[in-house]
ZAMARGU-4260 file (C-alpha; in steps of 0.2 Angstrom, whole numbers, plus 5000, padded with zeros to 4 digits):
<rodrens>
0) 4899/4583/5072 | 4886/4592/5061 | 4888/4607/5051 | 4880/4619/5063 | 4890/4612/5077
5) 4906/4614/5067 | 4901/4632/5062 | 4899/4636/5081 | 4916/4628/5085 | 4924/4638/5072
10) 4916/4654/5077 | 4922/4652/5095 | 4939/4648/5089 | 4939/4664/5078 | 4933/4675/5093
15) 4947/4668/5104 | 4959/4671/5090 | 4954/4689/5088 | 4955/4692/5107 | 4973/4685/5106
20) 4977/4696/5092 | 4970/4711/5101 | 4980/4707/5117 | 4996/4703/5108 | 4994/4719/5097
25) 4992/4730/5113 | 5007/4722/5121 | 5018/4725/5106 | 5012/4742/5101 | 5006/4751/5117
30) 5018/4763/5124 | 5026/4755/5139 | 5042/4756/5149 | 5056/4745/5145 | 5058/4730/5156
35) 5077/4734/5156 | 5074/4751/5165 | 5078/4751/5184 | 5084/4762/5197 | 5103/4762/5197
40) 5103/4767/5215 | 5096/4749/5220 | 5110/4739/5211 | 5121/4730/5222 | 5140/4731/5222
45) 5141/4714/5214 | 5130/4720/5199 | 5141/4735/5197 | 5157/4724/5196 | 5149/4713/5184
50) 5143/4727/5173 | 5160/4736/5174 | 5169/4720/5167 | 5157/4717/5153 | 5162/4723/5135
55) 5178/4727/5127 | 5180/4744/5135 | 5176/4738/5153 | 5189/4740/5166 | 5195/4723/5174
60) 5201/4732/5190 | 5191/4730/5206 | 5176/4742/5208 | 5179/4758/5218 | 5164/4760/5230
65) 5158/4778/5228 | 5145/4785/5240 | 5130/4792/5233 | 5130/4811/5232 | 5114/4820/5234
70) 5106/4827/5218 | 5101/4845/5218 | 5086/4854/5210 | 5090/4861/5193 | 5090/4879/5199
75) 5102/4875/5213 | 5113/4865/5202 | 5114/4880/5189 | 5118/4892/5203 | 5133/4880/5209
80) 5143/4886/5194 | 5150/4901/5203 | 5166/4908/5209 | 5173/4909/5227 | 5164/4926/5228
85) 5148/4919/5223 | 5148/4927/5206 | 5140/4917/5192 | 5152/4909/5180 | 5139/4905/5167
90) 5138/4912/5149 | 5119/4915/5145 | 5112/4908/5129 | 5097/4918/5121 | 5088/4915/5105
95) 5070/4915/5099 | 5069/4896/5101 | 5081/4892/5115 | 5088/4898/5131 | 5101/4891/5142
100) 5119/4893/5148 | 5137/4886/5147 | 5147/4884/5163 | 5164/4892/5162 | 5170/4879/5174
105) 5176/4865/5162 | 5167/4875/5148 | 5152/4862/5149 | 5136/4865/5139 | 5124/4859/5152
110) 5109/4870/5151 | 5096/4871/5137 | 5078/4874/5137 | 5067/4873/5121 | 5056/4888/5121
115) 5043/4882/5109 | 5041/4865/5115 | 5031/4860/5131 | 5031/4844/5142 | 5012/4843/5139
120) 4998/4851/5130 | 4994/4861/5145 | 5010/4871/5142 | 5015/4872/5161 | 5033/4867/5159
125) 5045/4869/5144 | 5056/4855/5138 | 5073/4856/5148 | 5084/4846/5136 | 5101/4848/5144
130) 5103/4848/5163 | 5118/4851/5174 | 5129/4836/5181 | 5122/4837/5199 | 5104/4835/5194
135) 5093/4820/5192 | 5094/4814/5174 | 5109/4826/5170 | 5113/4828/5151 | 5127/4838/5145
140) 5140/4841/5131 | 5159/4844/5133 | 5175/4843/5124 | 5194/4843/5128 | 5211/4839/5121
145) 5222/4824/5125 | 5241/4825/5125 | 5250/4808/5123 | 5258/4802/5139 | 5252/4818/5149
150) 5237/4828/5150 | 5234/4835/5167 | 5238/4853/5169 | 5244/4853/5151 | 5226/4854/5143
155) 5210/4861/5150 | 5201/4849/5161 | 5184/4848/5170 | 5190/4861/5184 | 5197/4873/5172
160) 5190/4891/5174 | 5189/4899/5157 | 5189/4918/5154 | 5175/4925/5143 | 5175/4940/5132
165) 5156/4942/5133 | 5142/4935/5145 | 5129/4931/5133 | 5129/4920/5117 | 5116/4926/5104
170) 5113/4924/5086 | 5127/4934/5076 | 5136/4938/5093 | 5149/4924/5097 | 5157/4921/5113
175) 5176/4917/5115 | 5183/4907/5130 | 5201/4907/5133 | 5214/4898/5144 | 5233/4897/5144
180) 5243/4883/5152 | 5259/4886/5161 | 5270/4881/5146 | 5264/4895/5134 | 5251/4886/5125
185) 5234/4896/5123 | 5218/4887/5121 | 5203/4896/5114 | 5185/4891/5110 | 5174/4903/5099
190) 5155/4898/5102 | 5142/4904/5089 | 5124/4899/5088 | 5111/4899/5073 | 5093/4903/5073
195) 5088/4885/5076 | 5097/4872/5087 | 5115/4871/5080 | 5130/4877/5091 | 5147/4879/5082
200) 5163/4878/5092 | 5179/4883/5084 | 5193/4877/5094 | 5210/4885/5092 | 5227/4881/5100
205) 5242/4893/5098 | 5259/4886/5103 | 5269/4901/5111 | 5282/4889/5118 | 5299/4885/5111
210) 5295/4866/5108 | 5283/4857/5097 | 5266/4853/5105 | 5256/4837/5101 | 5238/4834/5105
215) 5222/4826/5099 | 5204/4834/5100 | 5190/4824/5109 | 5171/4828/5112 | 5158/4819/5123
220) 5140/4818/5128 | 5135/4812/5145 | 5118/4806/5150 | 5115/4801/5168 | 5103/4787/5171
225) 5093/4777/5158 | 5080/4788/5150 | 5062/4783/5149 | 5058/4777/5132 | 5042/4771/5123
230) 5048/4754/5120 | 5041/4753/5103 | 5050/4741/5092 | 5047/4752/5077 | 5056/4767/5085
235) 5074/4768/5089 | 5077/4778/5105 | 5096/4775/5109 | 5113/4779/5102 | 5115/4784/5084
240) 5130/4786/5073 | 5133/4789/5055 | 5150/4781/5050 | 5161/4777/5035 | 5172/4762/5040
245) 5189/4759/5034 | 5189/4753/5016 | 5171/4758/5013 | 5165/4771/5001 | 5147/4774/5008
250) 5141/4780/5025 | 5129/4769/5035 | 5119/4774/5051 | 5119/4762/5066 | 5107/4762/5080
255) 5091/4762/5069 | 5090/4743/5068 | 5072/4738/5072 | 5075/4722/5080 | 5093/4721/5086
260) 5101/4738/5088 | 5118/4737/5096 | 5116/4754/5103 | 5100/4752/5114 | 5103/4758/5131
265) 5102/4740/5138 | 5115/4734/5126 | 5126/4749/5129 | 5125/4745/5148 | 5131/4727/5144
270) 5144/4730/5131 | 5153/4746/5124 | 5153/4749/5105 | 5167/4757/5096 | 5166/4762/5077
275) 5181/4768/5067 | 5176/4781/5054 | 5181/4795/5042 | 5169/4809/5046 | 5151/4806/5052
280) 5143/4810/5068 | 5138/4802/5085 | 5122/4806/5095 | 5109/4801/5108 | 5092/4801/5100
285) 5075/4801/5108 | 5058/4801/5100 | 5058/4819/5096 | 5074/4826/5103 | 5093/4823/5099
290) 5110/4829/5105 | 5123/4826/5092 | 5142/4829/5089 | 5148/4832/5071 | 5167/4834/5070
295) 5176/4839/5054 | 5172/4827/5041 | 5189/4825/5034 | 5196/4818/5050 | 5198/4800/5056
300) 5189/4796/5072 | 5184/4782/5084 | 5166/4784/5090 | 5162/4775/5106 | 5146/4771/5116
305) 5148/4765/5134 | 5141/4765/5151 | 5148/4768/5169 | 5140/4765/5186 | 5139/4778/5199
310) 5149/4791/5188 | 5157/4803/5200 | 5146/4798/5214 | 5130/4801/5205 | 5119/4791/5193
315) 5126/4779/5181 | 5130/4787/5165 | 5128/4783/5147 | 5142/4791/5136 | 5146/4793/5118
320) 5162/4802/5113 | 5174/4803/5099 | 5193/4803/5098 | 5204/4809/5084 | 5215/4795/5079
325) 5229/4805/5072 | 5240/4817/5082 | 5240/4835/5078 | 5258/4843/5079 | 5259/4861/5082
330) 5276/4869/5079 | 5283/4883/5090 | 5274/4899/5085 | 5261/4889/5076 | 5242/4887/5078
335) 5229/4875/5073 | 5210/4876/5072 | 5197/4862/5073 | 5178/4864/5072 | 5165/4855/5081
340) 5146/4856/5078 | 5134/4852/5092 | 5115/4849/5088 | 5104/4850/5103 | 5085/4851/5101
345) 5070/4844/5091 | 5073/4833/5076 | 5066/4846/5063 | 5069/4838/5047 | 5070/4854/5037
350) 5084/4860/5049 | 5093/4844/5048 | 5092/4843/5030 | 5099/4861/5028 | 5114/4857/5040
355) 5117/4841/5030 | 5119/4851/5014 | 5127/4867/5021 | 5140/4859/5032 | 5142/4842/5023
360) 5136/4832/5038 | 5132/4815/5030 | 5115/4808/5033 | 5111/4820/5046 | 5093/4819/5042
365) 5093/4801/5048 | 5093/4807/5066 | 5074/4805/5062 | 5070/4787/5062 | 5062/4785/5045
370) 5063/4766/5046 | 5064/4753/5033 | 5050/4760/5023 | 5058/4778/5022 | 5054/4778/5003
375) 5035/4779/5009 | 5037/4789/5025 | 5048/4803/5019 | 5037/4808/5004 | 5021/4807/5014
380) 5029/4818/5027 | 5034/4831/5014 | 5017/4831/5006 | 5009/4834/5023 | 5021/4849/5026
385) 5017/4856/5009 | 4998/4855/5012 | 5000/4862/5030 | 5008/4877/5023 | 4992/4881/5014
390) 4979/4875/5027 | 4988/4878/5043 | 4981/4863/5052 | 4989/4846/5051 | 4973/4837/5054
395) 4965/4846/5038 | 4981/4841/5029 | 4978/4823/5033 | 4961/4824/5026 | 4967/4833/5010
400) 4981/4820/5008 | 4968/4806/5010 | 4958/4813/4995 | 4974/4815/4985 | 4978/4797/4988
405) 4960/4792/4983 | 4963/4801/4967 | 4979/4792/4963 | 4972/4775/4967 | 4955/4779/4959
410) 4957/4768/4943 | 4962/4752/4954 | 4949/4756/4967 | 4936/4759/4954 | 4939/4743/4946
415) 4938/4734/4962 | 4922/4742/4967 | 4914/4739/4950 | 4919/4720/4952 | 4910/4720/4970
420) 4895/4729/4962 | 4893/4715/4949 | 4895/4702/4963 | 4881/4711/4973 | 4870/4709/4957
425) 4874/4691/4956 | 4868/4688/4974 | 4852/4679/4968 | 4861/4666/4958 | 4874/4664/4972
430) 4859/4660/4984 | 4852/4647/4972 | 4869/4639/4971 | 4871/4639/4990 | 4854/4631/4992
435) 4857/4618/4978 | 4873/4612/4985 | 4870/4615/5004 | 4876/4598/5008 | 4891/4598/4996
440) 4903/4613/5000 | 4916/4607/4987 | 4903/4607/4973 | 4896/4624/4979 | 4913/4632/4978
445) 4917/4624/4961 | 4901/4631/4954 | 4904/4648/4962 | 4921/4649/4955 | 4913/4644/4938
450) 4900/4658/4940 | 4914/4671/4944 | 4924/4666/4929 | 4909/4667/4918 | 4904/4684/4924
455) 4923/4690/4924 | 4922/4694/4943 | 4937/4693/4955 | 4930/4687/4972 | 4946/4694/4980
460) 4942/4712/4974 | 4935/4717/4990 | 4953/4715/4998 | 4960/4728/4986 | 4954/4744/4995
465) 4961/4738/5011 | 4977/4733/5004 | 4979/4750/4996 | 4977/4758/5013 | 4991/4748/5021
470) 5006/4758/5014 | 4997/4775/5018 | 4992/4768/5035 | 5010/4764/5039 | 5018/4780/5032
475) 5005/4790/5042 | 5008/4781/5058 | 5026/4782/5057 | 5025/4801/5053 | 5014/4804/5067
480) 5025/4795/5079 | 5042/4802/5074 | 5039/4820/5067 | 5040/4833/5080 | 5029/4844/5069
485) 5015/4832/5074 | 5018/4833/5092 | 5004/4843/5101 | 4997/4847/5084 | 4978/4851/5086
490) 4964/4846/5075 | 4947/4853/5080 | 4936/4851/5095 | 4943/4839/5108 | 4958/4833/5098
495) 4972/4844/5103 | 4986/4832/5099 | 4986/4822/5083 | 5000/4811/5089 | 4991/4805/5105
500) 4976/4794/5106 | 4959/4801/5107 | 4957/4808/5125 | 4939/4804/5127 | 4932/4787/5133
505) 4916/4779/5132 | 4917/4772/5150 | 4916/4790/5158 | 4903/4795/5145 | 4916/4805/5135
510) 4921/4816/5149 | 4904/4818/5158 | 4909/4807/5173 | 4924/4814/5183 | 4934/4798/5180
515) 4944/4789/5167 | 4950/4771/5164 | 4968/4777/5160 | 4979/4762/5157 | 4965/4749/5158
520) 4966/4739/5141 | 4951/4736/5129 | 4940/4749/5137 | 4948/4766/5134 | 4939/4769/5118
525) 4937/4787/5112 | 4924/4795/5100 | 4935/4794/5085 | 4939/4776/5086 | 4920/4773/5087
530) 4917/4784/5072 | 4930/4774/5063 | 4922/4757/5068 | 4905/4763/5062 | 4911/4769/5045
535) 4920/4752/5043 | 4903/4743/5048 | 4894/4753/5035 | 4907/4750/5022 | 4905/4731/5025
540) 4886/4732/5024 | 4887/4738/5006 | 4900/4726/5001 | 4894/4709/4995 | 4895/4696/5009
545) 4907/4681/5008 | 4900/4665/5002 | 4904/4656/5018 | 4892/4660/5033 | 4906/4658/5045
550) 4916/4671/5035 | 4901/4682/5036 | 4901/4682/5055 | 4920/4685/5056 | 4919/4700/5044
555) 4904/4707/5053 | 4915/4706/5069 | 4930/4715/5061 | 4924/4733/5064 | 4922/4729/5083
560) 4940/4721/5083 | 4948/4736/5074 | 4939/4748/5085 | 4946/4741/5101 | 4963/4737/5093
565) 4966/4754/5086 | 4959/4764/5100 | 4977/4766/5107 | 4984/4773/5091 | 4986/4792/5087
570) 4971/4801/5084 | 4977/4808/5067 | 4978/4790/5061 | 4960/4786/5067 | 4954/4802/5058
575) 4963/4796/5042 | 4955/4779/5043 | 4937/4785/5047 | 4939/4798/5033 | 4946/4786/5020
580) 4931/4774/5025 | 4919/4788/5022 | 4926/4792/5005 | 4926/4774/5000 | 4908/4772/5005
585) 4903/4787/4994 | 4913/4781/4980 | 4906/4763/4980 | 4888/4770/4983 | 4890/4781/4967
590) 4897/4766/4957 | 4883/4754/4963 | 4869/4767/4959 | 4876/4769/4941 | 4876/4750/4939
595) 4858/4749/4945 | 4862/4739/4961 | 4852/4751/4972 | 4835/4748/4964 | 4821/4742/4975
600) 4820/4725/4967 | 4839/4723/4971 | 4837/4728/4989 | 4822/4716/4990 | 4833/4702/4984
605) 4846/4705/4998 | 4833/4704/5011 | 4827/4686/5015 | 4808/4682/5013 | 4804/4699/5006
610) 4789/4699/4994 | 4793/4706/4976 | 4787/4724/4972 | 4773/4725/4959 | 4777/4732/4942
615) 4796/4732/4943 | 4801/4716/4934 | 4801/4723/4917 | 4811/4738/4923 | 4824/4726/4930
620) 4825/4716/4914 | 4828/4732/4904 | 4842/4737/4915 | 4852/4721/4911 | 4849/4711/4927
625) 4845/4693/4928 | 4827/4696/4928 | 4812/4692/4938 | 4814/4674/4935 | 4830/4673/4945
630) 4821/4683/4959 | 4807/4671/4960 | 4818/4656/4959 | 4828/4663/4974 | 4812/4667/4984
635) 4802/4651/4981 | 4811/4640/4993 | 4810/4652/5007 | 4791/4655/5004 | 4787/4637/5003
640) 4798/4633/5018 | 4789/4646/5028 | 4771/4640/5023 | 4775/4621/5024 | 4768/4612/5039
645) 4780/4605/5052 | 4790/4591/5045 | 4787/4596/5027 | 4804/4604/5025 | 4812/4586/5027
650) 4805/4581/5010 | 4819/4583/4998 | 4809/4578/4983 | 4797/4592/4984 | 4811/4605/4986
655) 4820/4598/4971 | 4804/4597/4961 | 4801/4615/4966 | 4818/4621/4961 | 4817/4612/4944
660) 4802/4620/4937 | 4803/4625/4919 | 4810/4643/4918 | 4798/4648/4904 | 4783/4646/4915
665) 4790/4658/4928 | 4797/4670/4915 | 4780/4671/4907 | 4772/4675/4924 | 4785/4689/4926
670) 4781/4696/4909 | 4762/4697/4913 | 4766/4707/4928 | 4777/4718/4919 | 4764/4721/4905
675) 4751/4728/4917
</rodrens>
């Protein structure tokens, strides 16, 4: 097999390999529904029995067949919380950032709307985070007490109707719910809410009876149906808990494991998980939203995550709840108080950090999935926040951060670009070596390495600018993907959401045609990915090409590969990459101009079969270049090959003789030109 055929074979293999990479990359990184998601209403009774028997907390008893109950629209389900007279039994919640209500039947917190967050950028419907139990996708928070050996009628239950001192919960205006059992024990809950998304519940129990009263506080979050998730392996959308296990000194956060989290919804469905801890918190966490319970940090608890099929006749339910492991004993005439904090809202890092510091909730900021490289992601996020405070646009903040990163890495990048510039000036000598050892690749590589060593050039220096981008690229990608601040954050023109892909596409002429290839892989390429690809192409054009022709072909194909591959990524990330490429091009152009690489003679050397320009050999020699002798030496074989008759190119002796002419003769000719 000849060298040309081998090169063609390698090129085909490289193209196929690139296609495989693109396909696999889109499968791994493109948002898609988890395969484990399914409609619980279509599961058979046999499946239900198998699921109920799985895991340590599963009941081994026969499954009780419960008929499906019809789900209600949200407004109708909210109205169902009413008395026999039709009067609403809801406590309204009103702040600048949330609205909602608490149902006095069972004192369930089952209604919360985020006033500043919308389902889409069209702002047609707000985010309804908590939903009543009789709706599709119900999501609610509750709490109760357990009495060892007996609880029914002794402590408040799901059907208990609480009395309220006010009908509206507002900032600075708490609401107290109360209920007394038939044995002289009074239960009270004092609800208060801050200006963000934290509800604090102080639970008081007063024993007015003549005998001691023993009980344990509990709290729970119920989520009906498996929620739709992005299915990204770098994002944990599942149960989360921060725990300090017995005998341990430090807290750990479970549920954020990248590859094998025990708290994924599919895993909770198969097997329950219980963690014993001192303090901590338990939660369900989505990409941007979370609902969490944080009991008093001095207590000992058991945090549990489990799943139940057809819960109360509706959808299957995922549950997380805590139980206090120590009994609380209330003497006659005595009273106890326990505090529970409920977070329900967006995962705003500043708010979470303030709760962590003010209330001593450990690692509360880790509700945000910073990932393994948190030491990069967190500083990058805070830097974006600081700059955003000045410029008021996260897209502009990304551009400014890119400039700052360029300044920080300037010494390394400058050294790399200077090395590449020197390599570009050596192109004539490298061309001579390639021609001289065209049939001996090993000898050619050996001579090239010797040349690099002599001129103190690192041939891998061109990789350094790309390597420097990788940490920043990852940190920005993670930030765009997890930070609620970036959600629906606009840039300019058609980019109204930096966390989403470029909405334009080349297929419908960027919006001119009334059609879009949404969901069709490899063709949904927007304007910014194309700009990014062009800047990458220009950056490669001013870099010295690799010695191997096959590598040259692969490198020339990389801009196209990256354009297709990154088209599905957030627009903010593509804007960063394009802007970084532009800055790199400018930086490299200035360096190469200062080093004399952009002279006409140098440009002529990089274009095959170009005739030398009169009167410039001397100038080139003065600038410290290799001189006109090297340019002539590099061009002679090409000119002779072009002017030789058919078959003359097969004469190796003539070619060798041409290449081995004494340099003095040629250099003299160059000097005579320069003296004119």
